[in-house]
Each structure stands twice: as C-alpha cells, then as structure tokens.
C-alpha positions as CSV (number, residue, x, y, z in Angstrom):
1,M,230.9,243.8,136.3
2,L,228.0,241.3,136.2
3,S,227.7,238.9,139.0
4,C,227.4,236.2,136.4
5,C,228.8,237.1,133.0
6,P,226.3,236.3,130.2
7,R,227.3,234.0,127.4
8,F,226.4,235.2,123.9
9,Q,225.2,233.4,120.8
10,K,227.4,235.1,118.2
11,G,226.6,235.7,114.5
12,S,228.4,238.1,112.2
13,T,227.5,239.8,108.9
14,E,229.3,242.5,107.0
15,K,226.0,244.0,105.8
16,K,224.7,244.4,109.3
17,V,227.4,246.9,110.3
18,N,228.6,247.9,106.9
19,A,231.9,246.4,107.6
20,K,234.8,244.8,105.7
21,A,235.8,241.3,107.0
22,A,239.5,241.6,107.7
23,D,239.8,237.9,108.9
24,N,237.6,234.9,109.5
25,N,239.5,233.2,112.2
26,A,236.5,233.2,114.6
27,S,233.6,231.1,113.4
28,P,230.0,231.7,114.6
29,R,229.4,230.1,118.0
30,L,226.2,229.2,119.9
31,N,227.8,229.6,123.3
32,L,230.5,232.4,123.4
33,A,232.1,232.9,126.8
34,P,234.7,235.2,128.2
35,T,238.3,234.5,127.1
36,Q,237.1,233.1,123.7
37,D,237.5,234.8,120.3
38,A,234.8,236.6,118.5
39,L,234.4,238.7,115.3
40,V,234.0,242.3,116.4
41,A,233.3,245.4,114.3
42,R,235.7,248.3,114.9
43,M,237.1,251.4,113.1
44,V,240.6,250.9,111.7
45,S,242.2,253.4,109.3
46,E,238.9,255.2,108.7
47,E,237.0,252.0,107.7
48,I,234.8,249.6,109.7
49,R,236.3,246.1,109.8
50,L,235.3,242.8,111.3
51,D,238.4,241.5,113.2
52,T,239.0,238.6,115.6
53,L,239.3,239.9,119.2
54,R,239.3,238.0,122.5
55,W,236.6,238.7,125.0
56,G,238.0,240.1,128.3
57,L,239.9,243.4,128.0
58,I,243.6,243.5,128.9
59,P,244.9,247.0,129.4
60,P,248.2,247.8,127.8
61,W,249.8,248.8,131.1
62,T,249.0,245.6,133.0
63,K,251.5,242.8,133.6
64,D,248.9,240.2,134.4
65,R,246.8,238.8,131.6
66,A,244.5,237.1,134.1
67,I,242.9,240.5,134.6
68,A,240.9,239.8,131.5
69,H,238.5,237.6,133.6
70,K,237.6,240.7,135.6
71,L,237.2,243.0,132.7
72,A,234.8,241.1,130.5
73,N,232.2,243.8,131.2
74,A,232.3,247.5,131.9
75,R,229.5,249.5,133.6
76,A,228.1,252.3,131.5
77,E,227.8,254.6,134.5
78,T,231.6,254.7,135.2
79,I,233.0,253.9,131.8
80,D,234.6,257.3,131.4
81,E,236.2,257.2,134.9
82,K,237.8,253.8,135.3
83,P,241.5,253.6,134.3
84,S,240.9,250.4,132.3
85,F,238.1,251.9,130.2
86,K,238.7,255.7,130.1
87,Q,241.0,255.7,127.0
88,P,239.2,252.9,125.1
89,F,235.9,254.8,125.6
90,K,237.5,257.9,124.0
91,K,239.3,256.2,121.1
92,R,238.6,252.4,120.7
93,R,234.9,251.5,120.6
94,C,233.5,248.4,119.0
95,L,230.4,246.4,118.3
96,L,229.8,242.7,118.8
97,P,227.1,241.3,116.3
98,V,225.0,238.6,118.0
99,T,221.7,236.8,117.6
100,G,221.1,236.6,121.3
101,Y,222.5,236.5,124.8
102,Y,222.0,234.4,127.9
103,E,221.4,235.2,131.5
104,W,220.7,233.0,134.5
105,E,217.6,233.0,136.7
106,T,217.9,231.9,140.3
107,R,215.3,229.2,141.0
108,S,214.7,226.9,143.9
109,D,216.2,224.0,142.0
110,G,219.2,225.9,140.7
111,K,220.3,228.3,138.0
112,Q,218.2,228.3,134.9
113,P,219.6,229.9,131.7
114,V,217.3,232.3,129.8
115,Y,217.9,233.3,126.2
116,Y,217.2,236.9,125.0
117,S,216.8,237.7,121.3
118,M,214.9,239.9,118.9
119,R,211.3,239.0,118.0
120,D,212.1,239.3,114.3
121,G,215.1,236.9,114.7
122,D,217.5,239.5,113.3
123,L,221.1,240.1,114.4
124,F,221.7,243.0,116.8
125,C,224.9,244.6,118.1
126,L,226.3,245.0,121.6
127,A,228.4,248.0,122.6
128,G,232.0,247.4,123.6
129,L,235.5,248.7,123.9
130,W,238.7,247.2,122.6
131,E,242.4,247.4,123.5
132,S,245.8,246.1,122.2
133,F,248.1,244.3,124.6
134,T,251.7,243.6,123.7
135,E,253.8,241.0,125.4
136,L,257.2,239.4,124.7
137,V,257.2,235.8,123.4
138,E,260.3,233.7,123.4
139,T,261.1,232.4,120.0
140,E,262.8,229.0,119.2
141,S,266.4,229.4,118.1
142,P,269.4,227.1,117.8
143,R,271.3,226.9,121.1
144,L,275.0,226.6,121.4
145,P,276.9,225.6,124.7
146,G,277.2,228.8,126.8
147,L,275.2,230.9,124.3
148,D,271.5,231.5,124.4
149,L,270.2,232.7,121.0
150,G,266.6,232.7,122.0
151,Q,264.9,236.1,121.3
152,A,261.9,237.7,122.8
153,E,259.6,239.1,120.1
154,P,256.6,241.3,120.7
155,A,253.2,239.6,120.2
156,K,250.0,241.8,120.1
157,L,246.7,240.5,121.4
158,H,243.5,242.5,120.7
159,T,240.8,242.2,123.4
160,F,237.4,243.7,124.1
161,T,234.9,244.3,126.9
162,L,231.1,244.6,126.7
163,I,229.3,247.5,128.2
164,T,226.4,246.9,130.6
165,T,223.6,249.2,131.8
166,T,220.4,249.0,133.9
167,P,217.9,246.4,132.5
168,N,214.7,247.1,130.6
169,L,211.4,245.7,131.9
170,L,212.0,242.3,130.2
171,A,215.5,241.7,131.4
172,K,214.8,243.1,134.9
173,R,212.9,240.0,135.8
174,V,216.1,237.9,135.8
175,H,219.0,240.3,136.3
176,D,219.8,243.9,137.5
177,R,222.1,244.5,134.4
178,M,221.8,243.9,130.7
179,P,224.3,244.5,127.8
180,V,224.0,247.8,126.0
181,I,222.3,247.1,122.7
182,V,223.1,249.8,120.1
183,H,220.3,250.8,117.7
184,P,221.3,250.2,114.0
185,D,220.9,254.0,113.3
186,D,223.7,254.6,115.9
187,Y,226.3,252.1,114.7
188,A,228.3,254.7,112.8
189,K,228.1,257.2,115.6
190,W,229.3,254.7,118.1
191,L,232.3,253.6,116.0
192,A,233.3,257.1,114.7
193,P,236.5,258.4,116.4
194,N,235.2,262.0,116.6
195,T,231.8,261.5,118.3
196,P,231.6,263.7,121.4
197,A,231.5,261.9,124.8
198,P,228.1,263.2,125.8
199,E,226.6,261.7,122.6
200,L,228.3,258.4,123.3
201,K,227.0,258.3,126.8
202,S,223.5,258.9,125.6
203,L,223.7,255.6,123.6
204,L,224.5,253.6,126.7
205,R,220.8,253.2,127.8
206,P,218.5,250.2,128.2
207,F,217.2,248.9,124.9
208,A,213.4,249.0,124.4
209,D,211.8,245.8,125.6
210,E,209.1,245.6,123.0
211,P,211.3,244.3,120.2
212,M,212.8,241.6,122.4
213,Q,211.7,238.2,123.6
214,E,213.0,235.6,126.2
215,H,212.7,231.9,126.7
216,Y,214.2,229.2,128.9
217,V,216.9,227.0,127.3
218,T,218.7,223.8,128.3
219,R,220.9,223.9,131.4
220,R,223.5,222.0,129.5
221,M,224.6,225.3,127.9
222,S,225.8,226.5,131.3
223,N,228.9,224.6,130.4
224,P,230.9,226.9,128.2
225,R,232.1,223.9,126.2
226,Y,228.6,222.9,125.2
227,E,227.7,224.1,121.7
228,A,225.1,221.7,120.5
229,P,222.3,223.0,118.2
230,D,219.8,223.1,121.1
231,C,221.8,225.8,123.0
232,N,219.1,228.4,122.3
233,T,216.1,226.0,121.7
234,A,213.1,226.9,123.9
235,V,212.3,224.4,126.8
236,D,209.4,224.4,129.1
237,F,210.1,225.0,132.8
238,S,206.6,226.1,133.9
C-alpha cells in the first residue's frame, strides 16, 4: 500500500487497448480517487472490454466493504502471495487507461502535488486486478400487517486495485513507490488468461523514466472533489 494513494487523471479510448466499450457510466475525470468509478479494460468472454469498475478492491469472501480503502493498491513484490490478490493475479487482471497520475511531495510548507505524464501527451495504462463482490440488497415490497414481503436480492459490485512497484529515477524524487505502467506491446499479454505467472511478474517493473515528465500542480486538487480544468496545469513553486 502507498502511504498516500495517488489520484489519477483518467482518460479512456477503445483504440488504445483494442477494447470494446461495454458501458459508458464512468465519464473521464481530472481527479480520480479511491472509491470512485473508472472505465477499466479487462478480458471478458475472450474479448477485451471497457467496463465501469470501482477503485478499491473488495474480495468476494469479505463481509466488510470498508476494506476497499485498504486495498486501493497492491505491491508487485507480494501480489502472488497475499490472500486478497493471489486469485485475481492468476485470473482477473485489468488495465486503467490514464493521461497522468499525481503524487505528493513533502515540503516545509506542506504537501505539494506533482503530476506525472508522458512527454508525448499520450494515454498510458496502469496494471491492476479486479474482483466481483456480491451482497444482498433489500428490495422494496408491499408490507401487510404481520407479514414482511421484503426480499434480499444479490447485487454484484466490480472493483479493482492498482499495482505499485519501486520507482524509476523520475518518480523516486518524490515517492518510494510508483504505479506499474504497462508497455503497449504487453497489453494483450497482461490481460490474456493463459499468460504464465513468471511472464506476468516480469511486467511489474518500473517504467522507463525517459518518456515521462513531471510538474507541480495546484494544491486545490488535493481535495478529491476538486475537478476544475487546472487540476493538471503546471504551476511554479521554485
């Protein structure tokens, strides 16, 4: 887990991951935070689809949905060992298309958000895992004296976690972790259900720092409800 979960500037495109958009319930956001919905690419019935999933993994065996706050990130080093991530790593991997992500630098005057993106301005994809959590939801039914006709129906919630690894030289200046960025050539391998575990683990490495860039952004975006156009606009804090 990160000591301070990054917030992501999300964008999605079918062409980027060769995916079919299954739904469009989650619109692009400038400041995506854990417990919010995002369009995530995953393999379903032998095709790559973009579906709406909630950030913060909820294992199917848990009775406490609040665990999602603790499972927004998964460490690459132990992803095939932890009970919450072991099965999703084998069978349910996903990609989150983004245009950038944020981290916070500790300064003498407080926390300063830093925005990381690609120099060419293109989208890139973060490695993740997904799960389905089923809970019973009470439905509204007519009530008669002495008779409760309310029924509990199963409701399925799809959630995901993002994988972190050691930082590259650029990200290391601010934080000791960074999200796993998957190279476009490896998208299909990461999502394919039959990719051997050693090959998957080899993808969970720090992304090269040369194609990336960073700049400071407004501190107002530290509020997860702030999504003004200047969220990722460069500001001078020199």
